[in-house]
N, C-alpha and C positions, 0 to 999 in steps of 0.2 A: 464180370466175375460173379459167381453165385453168392459169395460171402461178403464182398466189399460193401454191399448196400444192405445186408441183412442185419436186423436188430435181434438181440436176444429175445427169448420168449417173454421174459419179464418186462423188458422195455416196450415190446409191442403191446402187451396187455395194459401197461400204464398209459401209454400214449392213446390207446383206444378208449380208455376210460374217459378221457377228456374230449374225445373226438367230436361228438355232436350231442352231448348231454348238457343242456343249458340249465344246470341246477345249482342253486345255493352258491357257496363260496367257489364251487367249481366254475361258475360263470366267468369270473375274472381270470382264473388260471387258464381256462379253455380259450378265451378270446385272445389272450396274449400268446398262447401257443399257436392258435390257428392263424393269427396274423402273419406268422412266419411262412405260412403256406400261401404263396401268391397264386392268383388265377393264371399267371404264366407258369407253366409246369416245368417238367424236367428239361435238362439240357438235351437238345435234339436238333437235327438238321431239317426238321419240318415243323410246322405250326402245331402246338399242342397246349392244352389248358386243363386246369382242374378247378372244380368248384371249391369255395371256401365256406366257412360256417355262416357268414352273413347271408349267403344265398339260400341256405337251409332255413334260417330264421324268417326269410321273406315268405315262406310257404307254410301252410298248416301241415301238421303231421298226418292229416287225413289225405293229403294230396299225393298223387302219383309221384314216384321218384323221378320220372322223366322230366317233370316240370322244374326240377331243381337246377337244370343246366340251361334254362331258357335265356339267361342274361349273358351267357358266354358269346363271344364274337362268332358270327357266321351261322348261328343256330337259331331255328325257329321251331318251337314246340307248340302244337295246337291240339287241344282235347275238347270234347263236347261240353264239359262243365269244369268248374274250378277245381274239382276233386279228382279228375281223371277217371271217371266212372264208366267210360264207354270206349272199348278198343276200336269199335267200328268207325268212330269219328276222330280217331287219333292220327296225327301225322307228325313227322319230323323231317325238316329240310335242312340241308347244309351244303353250301356252295353249289346249288342247283341240283343236288342229289336228294332223293326222297325215300322215306319209309311211309307208305300209306296203303290204301286198299288195293292198289294196282302195282306198286313198285317196292322193291327191297334192294336199295342201292347203298345202304350203309350197314356196317357190321356192328354187332353188339355181343359183348361177353360179360360174364359174371365171374369175378376173380380169375379172369383169363379163360374160363370155361365157355365154349360157344353156347349161345342161347337156343339154337335150333331153328333160326330164322325168325323174322319179325312180321311175317305176313299174317293177315287175318285168318286165313284158312289153314290151321295147323301150326302156326308159329306162336311165339310167346315173347313179348318185350320184357324188359327188365322189371317192370312193375309187377309181373307175375312171380318174381323170385325174391323180392326184397321189400321190407318195410323201411321207411326213412330212418327210424331210430336205430336200425341195424346196419346202416351204411356209413362207411368211412369217408369215401370220396367218389367222384366220377372223373375218370381220366379220358379226355377227349382228344383224339388225333384228327385234326382237320385235313382233308385232302388225301391223306395216306394213312396207313396203319403201321404200328410196330410190326416188324417182320415176323415176330413169333405169334401174332394174333391169329386165332383160329376162327375163321369166318369165310363163308362162300359168298358174302354179300358186300365186301368192303371195297366198293368202287370209289367211293368218295370220302372214306374215313371210317373210324370206329369209335365206339363208346364202351369203355370198360368200367363196369360198376363194381366197386371194391367194397366187400362186406366188412363190418367192424370186427376187430379182434375181441375176444373175451376180456372182461375187466379183471384187474389184478385182485381187487377186493370182492368178497362175497357181498352181494347186494341184490335187492329186488326193486324193480321200478314198475309203477302202475300209472297209466295215463288214461284220461277220459276226455274225449273231444265232442263238443256239440256245435252245430252250425246250422246255417240256413238250409232250406230244402230238406228238412228232416234228417240232416246229417248226424250220425252218431257213430262213435268209434271207441272201442275198448282195446287197450294194449297192456300187456304185462310181459316183463322179461326178468328172468332170474339168472344172475351170474354166480357160478359156484365158488369163485375164488380158487385157491390152490388145491388140487386133488392129487393124491399119490406122489407128492413132491415133484411132479413134472407136468401136470396137466391143468389147463384152464378151460372152462366151457360156459356156454349160456344156452338157454332155451327161451323162446318167446312165442306169444300167441296174440293175434289181433282179430277183432270182429268189427266189420264196417258195414253200414247201410246208409243209403241216401235215396232221395227221390229225384227224378228228372226235374230240372228247373222250369221246363216248359209245361204249362197246364197245372192241373190239380186233381185230387182224387186218384182214380186209376190211371195215372199218367206215367207209370213205369218207374223204374229205379234200379239200384245196384245193391247187391248183397255179396260180401266177400269174407271168407274165413281163411286165415293165413297163419302158418307156423314155420318157425326156423329153429335149427339147432346147429351149433358149431363148437368144435373143440380144437385145441392146439396142444400137442404133446412134444416135449423136448427130450430126446434120448441121445445125449452127447452130440455127435456130429450129425445126427439125424433128427429133423423136425417133421412131424406128421400133423397135417391139418385136415379135418373132416368137416363137411357141411352138408346139411339136408334141409330143403325147403319144400313146403307144401302149400298150394294155393287153390282155392275153390271159389270161382267167381260166377255170378249170375247177373248179367247186365242187360237192361233194356236200352235200345239204341236211340241215338238222335238221327234225324233225317236231314239231308242236304236240301237247300233251296236255291232258286234262281235269284238274281239281283232284283228282278221285278217282284217276286214274291216277298223278298226281304223288305223292299221299299213299301209294299202294301201293308205288311204286318211284321215288323222287325223282331217281335218276341214270340213268333210261332213258327215251328219247323214243319208244319203241315200234318203232323201226327195228331191223333185224337185221343180222348180219355173217357168218352161215353159210348157205350155199345148201342148202336142204333137198330140192329137187325137187318140192315141193308148192306150186303156184302161189299158192294163197290165202295161204300164209305168205310166200312169196318176193316178193309185191308190195310188201312192206315192207323188202326188201333195200336197205341204205343206198346202195350204189354205183349203184343204178338210179334214185335221186332226184337229179337233176343239173341244174346251171345252167352253161351254157357261154356266155361272152360275149367279144366282141372289139370294142374301141373305139379309134378314131383321131380325135383332135380337134386342129385347128390353126387359128391365127389370126395376122393381122398387125394391129398397132395403130399408126396414124399420128397423132401429136400435133404440132400446129403452132401456134406462137404468132404471131398476126397482129401483136399489139402487147403492151405490158405489161399491158393490161387486157382483151385479147380473144384468144380462141383456139378451136380446134375439134379434135375427135378423131373418126377414122373407123376402124372395126375390122371388116373382112370376116373371115368364119370358115367352116370346113367341119367336118362331123362324119359319120363312117361307123360304123355299129353293126351287127354281125351276132351271132346267138346262137341258142341252142336250149335248150328245157326238156324234161326227160325224166321219164317215169313208166313203170311196167311193169304194166299191167292183167293180172289173172289169167285172161284168156280171149281168144279171137278173136271178131271180129264179122263179120257178113254184112250188107252194105249194099245198098240198092236205090234206084233213081231214082223219080221221081214216078209212073212207070207200073208200079212194082213189079218192075222188071227188075234183075238184079244189076248193080252198077256198081263201078268202082274209083276214081271221082272224084265227090265231092259226094254228094247224096242223103241218106239217113238210115239209121240202124241198124235192120235188120229182126229180127235175132236175135243172140244171143251164146252161146258154148259154151266149156266148160272142158276137155272131153276129146274125143278122136277115137279111131276104131279104127286099126288098123295101116296102113290105106290113106288116112287123113286125113279120113274121113267123120265129121261131127259125131255125138256120142252124147248121149242123154238119160239121166238117172239111172234106176236100177232102179225099177220100179213099187213104190210103197209105202215106199220108203226115206225116212226122215226124219232121217238123220244130219246133224250140223252141226259145223263148226269155229267155236269162239267167238272165237279170236284171228285178226286184230286186231278183227274184228267178225263177226257171223254170216254164215257162208258160204251156208247153205241146202244142200239136197242137191245142187244143180247144181254146186257146187265142192268137194264132199266126196269124196275118193278112195274111201272105203268104199262109196259108192253106185254104183260102177262095177266091171266085171269087171277082174281083175288085168292083163289084156292091154291095157286102155285106156291111151291116151297123153295125159298132161297137156299142155296148150298154154297159151301166153301171148303177149301182144303187148308190143312196145316202142314206146310212143307218144312221138312227137317233135312239139313245137311250135316252128316256125322263125320267127325274128324277123330283120328286116332294115330298117335305117333309114338314110336319107341326108339330111343337112341342109346347106343353103347359106343364109347370112344375113349381116347387117351391122348393127352399131350405130353411131350417129353422134350427136354432141352438140356444141353451140355454146355457149360461155360468154362473157359480156360483163359487165364491171363498169363501171357508170356512176353516178356520184354515190353515193347510198345503196343503189343497186340492184345485186344480183348476179343476172343473168338467165341462165337455162339453157333451151335449146331442144334437142329431140332426137327421134330416131326409132329404131325397131327393126323390121327387116323380115327375114322368114325364109320359106323354102319347105321343107317336109318331105315326103319320100316314104317311106312305110313299107309293108312287105310282111309279111304274117303268114299262115302256113299250118300245117296239122296233118296228119301222116300216121302210119299205123299199120304197124309192121313185125312180121313173125312171128319170135318167138324160135325159133331153129333146133331146139333140143331143151331144153325146160324142165326135164327131169330132170337135166341136166348143168350149165347155167349160162345167163346171160342174153344170150349172143351172138345177134345178130339178123341177119336177111337185110337187106342194104343196100337192096334194092328193096322199097318199101312195097307192101302188098297193098291198101291203101285210103288215099286222101287225102281227109280229111274236109271241108276247106274250104281255099280259097286266095283271099285278098283283098288289095287294094292300097288305100292311103289317101294322100290328098294334103291337107296343111294349109298354107294361106297366111296369114301373120300380118303385120300392120302395126300398130305402136304409135306414137302421136304424143304428145309431152308438152311442157309449158311450165311453168316455175316462176320466181318472182321472190322473192328473199330481201332484205328491207329491213332495213338496219342503222341503228337509232336510238340507237346508243351502248350503253347497258346493256340495251336492249330490241331483240330481233331478231324479225321477223315473216316467215313464209314463206307464200306462196299458190301453189298449183299445180293443174294439171288434166292429165288424160291420157285417151286413148281408144284402145281396141283394135278392130281390124277383123280378124276371124278367119273364114275359110271352110274347111269340112272336106268332103271328098268320099270316098265309098267306091266302089271298082270291084271287082266280083265276077269273078275270072279264069275261073270256070267258066261263068257266065252271059254273059260277054263284054260287060258293060255296067255303067253306073253304077247302083247300087241304093240309094244313100242320099247325101244331102247336107244340110248344115245351116249356117246363118249364125249365128255366135256373137259378133257385135259387142257391145261394151259400150256403156253410156250414157257420157256425159262424167263421169269420176270426179274428184271434187274432193278436195283435201287442203289443210289449213292448220294452222299451229302458231305458238306464241310461245315465246321463251326470254328469261328475265329474269335478268340477272346481279346478284345481291344484293350481292356483293362479289367480291374476287379468288378466293375459295375456294368460293363457293356460287352455284348457279343453280337456278331453278325452270323447269319447262317444261310445256307442254300441247299436245296435237296431236289432230287429227281427220283421218281418211283413209277413203276408199272404196276397197275392194280388190275384185279380180275374178279369177275363174278360168274360163277358156273351156271350152266343151263339148269333151271329148276325142274323138279318133277311135275310142277303145275303145267309146264309146256306140253308134257305127254298126256295131260288130261284131255287136250283138245284134239279130236280125231283128225282134223284137217291139217294140223301142223306137219310140214314137210321136214322131218327131223334131220335128214342128211344135208339140208340147206341152212340149218340154223347154227350159228357160231356163238361161243361164249362172249359175254360183254367184257370189254377191256377199257382201261383209262390210263392216260399218261399225265402225271401230276408234277408240276414244278412249283416250288416254294422258294421265295427269297425274302429274308426279313432281318429284323434287329430286335434284341431284348435288352432292357435296361432295368437294373434292380439296385436299390440302395436301401437304407434304413427306413425311408418313408415313401419311396416311390417304386412301383412296379409298372413297367411299360413294355408293350410288345406291338410290333407292326409287321404285317406279312403281305406281300404281293404274291398272287398265285395265278397259274394258268393251267387249265385242265382240258384235255382232249379225250372225249368219251366216244368210243366206237362200238359198232355192232349192237346198238340199242335194240333190245327185244321188246316188241310191242304186241299187245293182243288186239286183233281185229275182230270185232263181234260180227255175227252173221247179219245179213240184211234184214231189216224189219220195217214195216210201215205202220207200226203201232206206237203210241206214246205211252209213257210210264214204264213200269218195271216189266222186263221180260222174265217172268218166273220160270218159263219152260226151257231156258237156254241150255241147260244140261251140259253136255260135252261138245256142243257145237262151237264154231269159231276157230280162229287160226292165230298162232304165234309166228312172227317172222322178224328178221333183222331189218331195221329201217334207218340206217345211217347212224347218227350220233348227236352229241351235244358238245359245244365249245363253251367253256366258262373262263372268264377272267375277273379279277377283283382284288380287293384288299381288305384286310381286317386289322383293326386297331383296338387295343384294350389298355386301360391305365387305371391304377388306383393310387390314391394319395392319403397319407395319414397326417392330419393336421396336428394331432396330439394323441395321447393314449385313449382319449374318449371319443374322438370324432374322426371319421374317414369318409372318403368319397370314391366311387368307382364309376367308370364309363367304358362303353365299347361302341364301336361303329363298324358297320359292314357295308361295303358296296360290291354288288355282284351283277355281272352281265352274262346271262346264259342264253344261248341261241341254238336252234336246231340245225343240224347238218344233214342234208338229204331229205327228200320228200316222201311222205306217206299219207294215207288217209287221215285227215284231221291235223296234219303237221306239215308246215311249209318251211323249206330251208331258209334260214336267216331270220325266222320269226322267233320271238321270245319264248322260252320254255314255259309251258303252262304251269301256273301256281308258283313260279319262282319269284323271289322278292329281290328287288334292286337295292333297297336301302333299309337298314335297321340301325336304330340308335338306342342305347341304354344309358340311363343316368340314375345312380342310386347313392344314398347316403345313410350312414348309421351313426347313432350316438348312444353312448353308455355313460351312466353316472351311478357308480357303486352297483347296486342290485337292479337298477332300472335300465331298460334299453328301448330304443326307438329306431325305426327304419322306414325309409320311403324309397320306392323304386318306380321308375317310369320307363316304358319301352315303346318306341315308335316303330311301326311296321309299314312299309310303303305299299303302293298299289300292286295288285296282282290281277291282271286281266280286267274282268268286270268289277272286281272288288276294290273298294276305296281303301285308302290308307287309314290307320287308326293308331291311337295311343292308349295303352293300358297302364294305370297307376295302381300299385299295391302298397299297403301300409301294414306295419307290424309293430307291436309293442309287447313288452314282457317285464316280469318281475320275478326274481329268483332269490331265495334266501336259505341259509342253513338253519336247522332247528336243533337246539340242545335238548335232545330227548333220547330216552332209551329205545324208543321204537322208530320214530321218524328221523331221517338224516337231513332231508331237505325237501323243498317244494319249488315248483316253478309254474307261473301262470302266463300263458302266451295268447295273444289276441292278434288275428290276421284278418285283413280285409283285402280281398282280391277285386280288382276293377273298382277302385274307390270312387271314381267319378261316374260310374255306371255307364261307361261308353257302350254305344250300340254299334256292332260291327260284324262283318263277315270274316271268319277266321280261315280255317284250312279249306282248300279246294279238293275236289274229287278226281282231278286229273283230266277233265274235259274242258276246263276253262270257263264253264258257264254255271256250275253248281258248287255251292259252298256250304259249310256248316256254320251255324250262327254262334258267335262268341258268347261266352257265359256272362250274365249280368253281374252286378255287385254282389259279392258273396262273402259273408263274415263267418268266422268260426273262432272258438276259444278252447284251449287245451289246458287242463290241470294235470300236472305230473308230480307224483310224490315218490320219494326214494326212501327205502327203509331196510 
């Protein structure tokens, strides 16, 4: 029903005021309120959880919102540093499914609005849309998603990031964060209070900068400007919510390393911070590995109650994304067209060279020279300075991959309660236009620095993609008293088209419609504190437009990915205990994998372009169980724990994957134990998470500590203040965190990192 769970505007505003603002006398009120929100979430026939306020306090406000859900069962969040300052090294895994540089198998929404994909090239995770101070909660559906969820990636579950409602009272909050690795963040938010007798709103702005924790000096870093605006208007039976977010991020990346490299130097990711003038070395210069992204997302949500048992919701939205990814190859290339003639657009690489004479003519190494530079990988004589005359000029490229995406869409749902039936009908429609191109710029003088010519000397490719999506769904939930049964079905209609801007025509198109996807589940209330549940769902991931990027992909032979998920579990809740246990079994079919073109070189293949092939290579079978529990000893002290056991194996053979072998980078065991203590205005928290082995990577345990003090101020200007101190990786554990999908390369886990935040409200 649309109205049975809907709070009035004032109630929503008041509850949001206390949501995650740990300030003054609000601290005690907030914590008593949030303790009612268990990490075991809503009544459902599949496993689902929500974060609580203690999980927010365990992280600094400068931290990415993704990290806030890391302690929930089944989930592993890995980012390049403690502040989440690099999308390139970010990964999320859940039940053997992943979001990383190669895979997008988990759905993500913001207030139910689709995020537009979470992939590196043109996607945007939730941290591009939300500051932690403006977040109400994160709703996690493990294994399957709510049937109304708008996502093309939800094979293994979804994350819905819920933004905070405007506060009831007029107030302004300012926060300053300082931390290790030159971390600085400013945040300001103003809540208007009541406007026009029916509207509440807030606007916020934050500015964040950090340095990479690896190295010093010109070792790269992150700069981010972020703004949000939200309003809620109540017009009788109609509620209107509007939200707009803007994010501009400039991130220098972390690099992955092998286990051998990590053992040799566990604090170095192989990137450098001193320019040497030797291109083979300087291709690893940290400030040349960059991610630039700009995202604007806005929506309007209209909620109308037709009657006390019937209502509908319509939410049109728009999203614009632009960005660029940078690398600095240690050579220049010469490109030719199909006729073998030199070209500046399209074609293929005919040759590459690392040195020229004083007039810019390409040079070859001296005859018989076999000198070689071993770092970061073998250069061969072609890139070894000693194989050239001292008058030779080293040359480099600055390679840009440009991303641009524009989305227009709408979600709509109709809810009707009649008799024992709660009926939901809905749709999601979206049109996405995405452009991607890659150009090569000449570094003006590689002996000096990586400054480059703004005019590219070669544009490798330029493609445009259009994706049209329509999802229809229907669900009936039948209430038989202690027994609840739900039956649902959904179907996706997805068409993808590629337009080659050089060929001036459509060069690829694919239909990625799903079959009718069924879901069903039961919930039985044993008594007031205990319920058991079981659910079955068929999940779907459409063929992405990235598949059409690769010219060798045989589109008529590729099928969308699907998964069948079964959950069986129990939930127990009383005044002091929240407990949940779930057993799951997942069968993932038609896994789409990228097979790179053959290469006899080591290191990065900067010239790969649109080569390579996508194809279906079997699937993955996963089984496991998840347990979470929290216990409140008294009003001051509580403890929380979760344990996950997961067994994911490949089905079907493919290059690099053997049937029956463990899924690369999947984690068998994770265990979390945390405790929190409050005494009047003081608070303390300690959290530890164990992560098991993953391929070559050893197991590790990370401990986080937090402390804070908040108090009200009897002043005409200031209302309250709060001081929060957070230490991530308290024991300075050295470990390999997220993998890159090949089983042999991993990003290095961040070292001990401390930060402090002062927040004042007036």
